[in-house]
N, C-alpha and C positions, 0 to 999 in steps of 0.2 A: 748525463746521469739523472735519473728520476728522483725527485724529492719525495720523501715519505715521512711519516711520523714514527719515531722510535722512542720507547720508554728506556730510561737509564735507571738501573737498579743494582743493588748489592744482594747477593744470595749465596749462601754456602751450599755448594752442590752435594756435600756429604750429608747434610741435614735437610735435604729437600723434602718439603711437606711437613717438617717438624717445627722449624723456626720461620717466622715471617720474614719476607724480603724487606729491605729498606729501599724505598723508592726515592731517587734523587730528583727526578723530574722527567722531562721529555725534550726531544729535539726534533725540529722539522728540517730535514736536510737529506743528504745522501748517506748511504751506508758507510762510506769512507769518512764523512764528517762525524757520524756517530762514533765510529771506532776511534778517531782522533780525540774526540772529547773524552771518551773513557780512558784512553791512554794518558791524557793530561790529569784526570782525576786519580789515576792509579800510581802516579809518580812517587808519592810518599807512603804508599801502602806497604806494610811490613809482612802481613800474612795473606796467603792466597785467598782465604775465605772472606777477606775484606775488600776484594777487588770489585769494581763496578763493571758491568757488562750492559749490553743493550739487546733489545728484541723489537721487531716490528709490531706495531699495534694494528691488528687486523680490523678492529672496529672503526678506526679512523682512516683506514686506507681501503676504501670501497672497491678498488680494482682487484683486491685479493679475494673478495667474498664471492 
């Protein structure tokens, strides 16, 4: 698996563009590691809009540009 840089953030998909995202940080690892990290963060979350997710940072992964 190729290691990449992923941003970890919380964003309400229903209010996309209206409310700012809350950035938790970033992870340098595989997509599976980023997903596992988000799963761990989301264990105590009560509302779906408080869940953390991840996305690849194109600017720090030059192979995608």
